C-alpha positions as CSV (number, residue, x, y, z in Angstrom):
1,M,0.1,-0.3,-0.2
2,S,0.8,3.4,-0.9
3,T,1.0,6.4,1.5
4,Q,0.6,8.6,-0.7
5,P,-2.4,9.6,-1.9
6,D,-4.1,9.4,-5.6
7,T,-4.4,12.3,-7.6
8,T,-5.4,11.3,-10.8
9,D,-8.6,11.8,-11.0
10,Q,-9.1,14.5,-8.1
11,Q,-8.1,18.1,-8.4
12,A,-6.3,19.2,-5.1
13,P,-8.2,22.0,-3.3
14,Y,-6.5,24.9,-3.8
15,Q,-6.4,24.1,-7.7
16,Q,-9.6,25.2,-8.6
17,A,-11.5,25.4,-11.6
18,P,-11.6,29.1,-12.8
19,Y,-15.1,31.2,-11.7
20,Q,-17.9,30.3,-14.7
21,Q,-21.1,32.2,-14.7
22,A,-24.3,30.7,-15.4
23,P,-25.7,31.3,-18.8
24,Y,-28.6,32.8,-16.9
25,Q,-27.0,35.3,-14.9
26,Q,-26.5,38.8,-16.4
27,A,-22.9,39.9,-16.1
28,P,-22.3,42.8,-13.5
29,Y,-23.6,47.0,-14.6
30,Q,-21.5,47.6,-17.7
31,Q,-21.3,50.8,-19.1
32,A,-22.7,51.3,-22.3
33,P,-19.8,52.3,-25.1
34,R,-19.9,56.0,-26.2
35,R,-20.4,57.6,-28.9
36,P,-17.3,59.0,-30.7
37,G,-17.2,62.7,-29.6
38,G,-17.7,61.2,-26.0
39,G,-21.1,63.1,-24.8
40,P,-24.9,63.3,-25.6
41,S,-26.0,63.5,-29.0
42,W,-26.3,67.0,-31.0
43,F,-30.1,65.9,-31.7
44,R,-30.9,65.2,-28.0
45,I,-29.5,68.7,-27.4
46,W,-30.9,70.6,-30.0
47,G,-34.6,68.9,-29.3
48,V,-33.9,70.2,-25.5
49,V,-33.2,73.9,-26.6
50,V,-36.3,74.0,-28.9
51,A,-38.6,72.7,-26.1
52,A,-37.0,75.3,-24.0
53,A,-37.6,77.7,-26.8
54,V,-41.4,76.9,-26.9
55,A,-41.9,76.9,-23.4
56,V,-40.3,80.3,-22.9
57,A,-42.4,81.7,-25.9
58,L,-45.7,80.4,-24.6
59,V,-45.1,81.6,-20.8
60,V,-44.0,84.9,-22.7
61,L,-47.7,84.9,-24.9
62,A,-49.6,84.1,-21.8
63,V,-48.5,86.9,-19.6
64,A,-48.8,89.3,-22.7
65,L,-52.4,88.3,-23.4
66,W,-53.1,88.2,-19.2
67,H,-51.7,91.8,-19.1
68,S,-53.4,93.1,-21.9
69,H,-56.6,91.5,-20.5
70,S,-56.2,92.9,-16.9
71,S,-55.1,96.3,-18.5
72,Q,-58.5,97.1,-20.5
73,A,-60.9,98.8,-17.8
74,P,-63.6,97.0,-16.8
75,A,-66.8,97.0,-19.1
76,T,-69.1,99.1,-16.5
77,S,-71.6,100.1,-19.1
78,A,-74.4,98.2,-20.1
79,T,-74.2,99.6,-23.5
80,P,-71.2,97.7,-25.4
81,T,-68.6,100.2,-27.0
82,S,-67.2,100.6,-29.8
83,T,-63.3,100.4,-31.0
84,S,-63.5,101.9,-34.0
85,A,-65.0,105.4,-33.0
86,P,-64.5,107.8,-30.0
87,V,-66.1,107.2,-27.0
88,E,-68.2,110.8,-27.3
89,P,-71.5,112.0,-26.8
90,T,-72.8,112.5,-30.8
91,T,-74.5,115.8,-31.5
92,P,-76.7,116.2,-34.5
93,A,-74.8,117.9,-37.7
94,S,-76.9,121.2,-37.6
95,P,-78.4,121.0,-33.4
96,V,-81.8,122.7,-33.3
97,H,-80.6,124.0,-29.4
98,P,-76.8,123.7,-29.1
99,V,-75.7,121.9,-25.6
100,Q,-74.5,125.1,-23.2
101,P,-71.9,123.3,-20.6
102,S,-73.4,124.2,-17.2
103,A,-71.4,124.7,-14.1
104,A,-74.1,122.3,-12.0
105,V,-73.8,119.7,-14.5
106,M,-69.7,119.9,-14.2
107,K,-70.3,119.8,-10.3
108,L,-71.8,117.0,-10.2
109,Q,-69.6,115.2,-12.5
110,Q,-66.6,116.0,-10.3
111,E,-68.4,114.3,-7.6
112,L,-69.2,111.5,-9.3
113,G,-65.8,111.4,-10.0
114,Q,-64.4,111.6,-6.3
115,L,-66.9,108.1,-6.0
116,N,-65.4,106.4,-8.7
117,Y,-68.7,106.5,-10.6
118,Y,-67.5,109.0,-13.4
119,E,-64.3,108.4,-15.6
120,G,-65.4,111.2,-18.2
121,P,-64.1,114.8,-18.7
122,D,-65.4,117.7,-16.3
123,D,-67.2,119.1,-19.1
124,G,-70.3,120.4,-18.0
125,I,-72.3,118.6,-20.3
126,M,-74.8,115.9,-19.2
127,G,-73.9,113.2,-22.0
128,P,-74.2,109.5,-21.6
129,Q,-71.3,108.8,-19.6
130,T,-72.9,111.2,-16.8
131,I,-76.0,109.5,-17.0
132,Q,-74.5,106.2,-16.6
133,A,-72.5,107.5,-13.6
134,I,-76.1,108.9,-12.1
135,K,-77.5,105.4,-12.9
136,Y,-74.3,103.4,-10.7
137,L,-75.0,105.7,-7.8
138,Q,-78.7,105.3,-7.5
139,R,-78.3,101.3,-7.8
140,D,-75.8,101.2,-4.9
141,A,-78.2,103.6,-3.1
142,G,-80.6,101.3,-3.1
143,L,-82.8,104.4,-5.6
144,P,-84.9,103.8,-8.9
145,Q,-82.1,103.7,-11.6
146,T,-83.3,106.7,-13.7
147,G,-80.1,108.5,-14.8
148,Q,-81.8,111.8,-13.5
149,M,-80.9,113.9,-10.5
150,N,-83.8,114.2,-8.0
151,A,-84.0,115.1,-4.5
152,A,-83.0,111.0,-3.0
153,T,-80.5,110.6,-5.7
154,Q,-78.8,114.2,-4.6
155,A,-79.1,113.4,-0.6
156,A,-77.4,109.9,-1.5
157,L,-74.5,111.7,-3.4
158,A,-73.9,114.3,-0.7
159,G,-73.6,110.9,2.2
160,F,-71.8,109.4,0.0
161,L,-69.6,112.1,0.1
162,E,-69.5,113.2,3.2
163,R,-68.9,109.2,5.0
164,G,-67.6,107.5,1.5
165,N,-69.1,104.5,-0.4
166,N,-68.6,101.4,0.9
167,Q,-69.3,100.3,-2.3
168,M,-65.8,101.6,-3.5
169,G,-64.1,98.3,-2.2
170,G,-61.7,100.4,0.0
């Protein structure tokens, strides 16, 4: 009997076979091969630049539209206004009785302007803007909206001028 171990069919414990990966296992993370030039594609860069430009243009357009909408005076008259013709009272070509400015109407326009009912010129002429301002005053005072000055409307105007109009929001 021999005292040496038989090594013909067995490998020594320190001689292991090299590591082999099973076919169903994935290899450890490997980086994708780089393009020539080493960076992202120019197509992607230009796509991002164009998308950013479109987004900025849309934001600018939205702000411009919002600004033009908010800068317009709120429509306070019940009658539509035309942008093609100036908003001035029209008089016939040959008036029978020319309209003369009145100091009382001018004072009324100034007082209505103090309360933010009237925004037209203080010309002393009882025109459509002055009549509409009187109707707004009458509405806020709970009076019939006739557009004509009477004792109740004059009292409401004096009261609003004295203590302020709580309808003004301030």
